[in-house]
C-alpha positions in Angstrom: 55.6 35.2 99.0 58.7 34.5 101.1 59.5 38.2 101.4 56.0 38.8 102.8 56.4 35.9 105.4 59.7 37.1 106.5 58.0 40.4 107.1 55.4 38.8 109.1 57.6 37.0 111.5 57.8 38.2 115.4 54.7 37.3 117.1 54.6 38.5 120.6 53.8 36.5 123.6 50.5 37.0 125.0 50.1 40.5 123.6 53.0 42.3 125.3 54.3 44.9 122.6 57.9 44.0 121.9 60.6 46.3 120.9 60.6 47.6 117.3 56.9 46.9 117.3 54.4 49.9 116.1 50.8 50.5 116.8 48.4 50.9 113.7 48.0 54.8 114.3 51.8 55.3 114.5 52.1 53.4 111.2 49.2 55.3 109.7 51.1 58.4 110.4 54.4 57.6 109.2 53.3 56.2 106.1 50.4 58.4 105.2 48.1 55.3 104.9 45.0 55.8 106.9 44.3 52.7 109.3 41.1 51.7 107.3 43.1 51.2 104.3 45.8 49.2 106.0 43.1 46.8 107.3 41.8 46.4 103.9 45.1 45.8 102.6 45.2 42.8 105.3 41.9 41.4 105.2 40.9 42.0 101.3 44.2 41.7 99.6 46.7 39.8 102.2 49.4 42.2 101.6 50.4 42.7 104.9 50.1 40.3 108.0 50.7 42.4 111.3 51.7 41.0 114.8 48.7 40.5 117.0 48.4 41.1 120.7 46.3 38.9 122.9 43.8 41.6 123.0 43.6 41.4 118.8 45.3 45.0 118.3 47.6 45.1 115.3 51.6 45.8 115.7 53.8 46.4 112.8 57.6 46.0 112.6 60.0 48.5 110.5 59.8 45.8 107.8 56.0 46.2 107.7 56.6 50.0 107.2 58.9 49.3 104.4 56.7 47.3 102.7 53.7 49.5 103.2 55.9 52.5 101.7 56.6 50.0 98.8 53.2 49.5 98.2 52.3 53.2 98.1 55.3 53.8 95.4 53.7 51.1 93.4 50.4 52.7 93.5 51.5 55.9 93.0 53.1 54.7 89.6 49.9 53.5 88.5 49.6 49.9 89.4 46.0 48.9 90.6 46.0 47.5 94.3 45.1 43.9 92.9 48.3 43.9 90.9 50.3 44.9 93.7 50.6 41.7 95.8 51.7 39.8 92.6 54.2 42.2 91.8 55.7 41.9 95.2 55.6 38.0 95.3 57.1 37.4 92.1 59.7 40.1 92.1 59.1 40.3 88.5 60.0 42.8 85.9 58.1 46.1 85.1 59.0 49.5 84.4 58.6 50.5 87.9 60.6 48.0 89.6 64.2 46.5 89.1 64.4 43.1 88.1 66.3 40.1 89.9 69.6 40.5 88.1 69.7 44.0 89.2 68.8 43.3 92.7 71.4 40.6 92.7 73.9 43.6 91.5 72.8 46.0 94.4 73.3 43.0 97.1 76.8 42.4 95.8 77.6 46.3 95.8 76.2 46.3 99.2 78.1 43.1 100.5 81.2 44.6 98.8 80.6 47.9 100.7 80.1 46.2 104.0 83.3 43.9 103.5 85.3 46.9 102.7 83.9 48.8 106.0 85.0 45.8 108.2 88.4 46.0 106.6 88.6 50.0 106.8 89.5 49.8 103.1 88.8 53.1 101.6 90.2 52.4 98.1 87.6 49.3 97.8 84.9 51.5 98.9 85.6 54.0 96.1 86.1 51.5 93.6 82.6 50.2 94.4 80.9 53.4 94.6 82.5 54.6 91.1 81.5 51.2 89.4 77.9 51.6 90.7 77.9 55.3 89.5 79.2 54.1 86.0 76.3 51.9 85.7 73.4 53.7 87.4 72.2 57.4 88.0 73.3 58.8 91.1 69.7 59.0 92.6 69.4 55.3 92.3 72.9 54.6 93.7 71.9 56.9 96.8 68.8 54.8 97.3 69.6 51.4 96.2 73.3 51.3 97.7 74.1 54.0 100.1 71.1 54.1 102.3 71.2 50.3 102.7 74.6 50.1 103.5 74.2 53.0 106.2 71.5 51.1 107.6 73.2 47.7 107.9 76.2 49.6 109.5 73.9 50.9 112.0 72.1 47.7 112.6 75.8 45.9 112.9 76.6 48.5 115.5 73.3 48.1 117.4 73.3 44.2 117.5 77.2 44.2 118.8 78.5 42.6 115.5 80.1 45.7 114.4 82.0 48.6 115.8 81.7 52.3 116.6 84.8 52.7 114.4 83.2 51.1 111.5 80.2 53.4 111.7 82.5 56.5 112.1 84.8 55.4 109.2 81.9 54.8 106.7 80.2 57.9 108.2 83.3 60.1 107.1 83.6 58.8 103.9 79.9 59.2 103.1 79.8 62.7 104.4 82.6 63.6 102.1 81.1 62.2 99.1 77.5 63.6 99.9 79.0 67.0 101.0 80.5 67.4 97.6 77.4 66.6 95.8 75.4 68.8 97.8 77.8 71.7 97.1 77.8 71.3 93.5 74.1 70.6 93.3 72.0 72.6 90.9 71.4 76.0 92.2 68.5 77.3 90.4 65.7 75.8 92.5 62.5 77.7 93.0 60.4 75.6 95.2 59.8 76.3 99.1 62.9 77.0 101.2 63.8 74.2 103.8 65.8 75.0 106.6 67.4 71.8 107.7 69.5 70.2 111.0 70.1 67.7 113.4 68.6 67.9 116.7 70.6 68.9 119.8 73.4 66.3 120.7 72.8 64.2 117.2 76.2 64.2 115.2 74.8 61.9 112.6 74.0 64.0 109.7 74.5 61.5 106.9 70.8 61.0 106.8 70.1 64.6 106.8 72.4 65.0 103.7 70.6 62.4 102.1 67.3 63.7 102.5 68.7 67.2 101.6 70.0 66.0 98.4 66.6 64.3 97.3 64.7 67.4 98.4 66.9 69.5 96.2 66.1 67.2 93.2 62.7 67.9 93.8 63.1 71.7 93.4 63.2 72.4 97.1 65.6 75.3 98.2 67.6 73.6 101.0 69.8 75.5 103.5 71.8 72.9 105.7 72.9 73.6 109.3 74.3 70.5 110.0 74.9 68.4 113.3 73.9 69.1 117.0 71.9 72.4 116.4 70.5 74.3 119.7 66.9 74.8 119.2 66.9 78.3 120.3 68.9 79.1 117.0 66.1 78.3 114.7 63.7 81.2 114.9 66.4 83.9 114.0 67.6 81.7 111.2 64.3 81.0 109.9 63.5 84.9 110.0 66.9 85.6 108.4 66.4 83.1 105.6 62.8 83.3 105.1 62.3 79.7 105.3 59.1 78.1 104.5 59.6 75.2 106.8 62.0 73.7 109.6 63.2 70.0 108.8 64.7 68.5 111.9 66.7 64.9 112.0 66.9 62.4 114.8 69.0 59.4 114.7 69.6 59.4 118.6 67.8 60.0 121.4 67.9 63.8 122.4 66.3 63.5 125.9 62.8 64.0 127.3 63.5 67.8 128.0 64.1 68.3 124.4 61.2 66.6 123.4 58.5 67.4 125.8 59.7 70.9 126.7 62.0 72.6 124.1 60.4 71.3 120.9 56.7 72.6 121.8 58.2 76.0 122.9 60.0 76.2 119.5 56.7 75.0 117.5 55.0 77.8 119.3 57.6 80.5 118.5 57.7 79.7 114.8 55.3 80.5 112.1 56.3 77.8 109.7 55.7 74.1 110.1 58.5 72.0 111.6 58.9 68.5 110.6 61.1 65.9 112.1 62.2 62.5 110.7 64.6 59.6 111.9 64.7 56.8 114.2 63.6 59.2 117.1 60.2 59.4 115.6 59.3 55.9 116.1 60.7 55.8 119.7 59.1 58.9 120.7 55.9 59.0 118.4 53.3 60.0 121.3 55.4 62.9 122.9 56.4 64.2 119.5 52.7 64.4 118.3 51.8 66.4 121.4 54.8 68.6 120.7 53.1 70.0 117.6 55.9 68.7 115.0 54.7 66.9 111.9 56.3 63.6 111.5 57.9 62.2 108.4 59.7 58.8 109.9 62.7 57.3 108.0 61.7 56.9 104.4 63.0 59.6 102.2 60.7 59.4 99.3 57.5 59.3 101.8 59.1 62.3 103.7 59.6 64.3 100.7 55.8 63.8 99.6 54.5 64.8 103.0 56.3 67.9 103.0 54.9 68.9 99.2 51.7 68.1 100.4 51.8 70.1 103.7 53.3 73.3 101.8 51.0 72.6 98.9 53.8 72.2 96.3 53.3 70.6 93.1 56.4 70.5 90.7 
């Protein structure tokens, strides 16, 4: 119950929308859960308590979005909606979730990595990463360790607790590790082909690598173009590769010109769907929707599901 209460903190004064709060239509788009269902989860099951404006309109935090994605994951594994709240409140052991002891292990790994990053201690990073891999499959290490550490490093930098140097240090380490995994991935995938890149000016390609690795594990054929890709290059690249979709990652703001003018022109030129994920989605939701791109947010698993559904791809 404590975890749900913590997620429900952050009431606004007299209804002004605070930074980091999203309206229900944005949350519905990012999670794939329609607004009627979200309201039912709130009123009937007490799963989510959104922040309320003075007007009565609901606003949601990133923690709410993460919780909603967790609920969707439990439902996908066969759990009934009536059981979900008890599962989340108890943190109990089931075949679909890790138990408290494993959660503590992941927290120790995360804390150890953060401490190593603060000290710029690569040998310690390597020891922690190797130890995690010796106990858990690589996909779980990515989900439970690397992604949370990457998020925490970004939050440290944004809040002023960390430094750009810390982010660059861990980013370089992670790019080397993920790059090696990407180049040694299985090459016999037969699923739809995804062309993937970062938006213009965006040099943060670690999230894109994580997404590409997960997509590859689901059978997608992935072609990675990396960071800071000019949008005008994509039509020719799509044609030459025969890609079924373009997946763009946006960690930093690309500027209004890119979102309001360049992206709509790109969507109009291409005959394949254009997906976009990353922090830029929540902060530019309305303009991105108008551009014609398909929004997949920050959650890798949910993003993969949305692409599968759009491309009608069943493994």
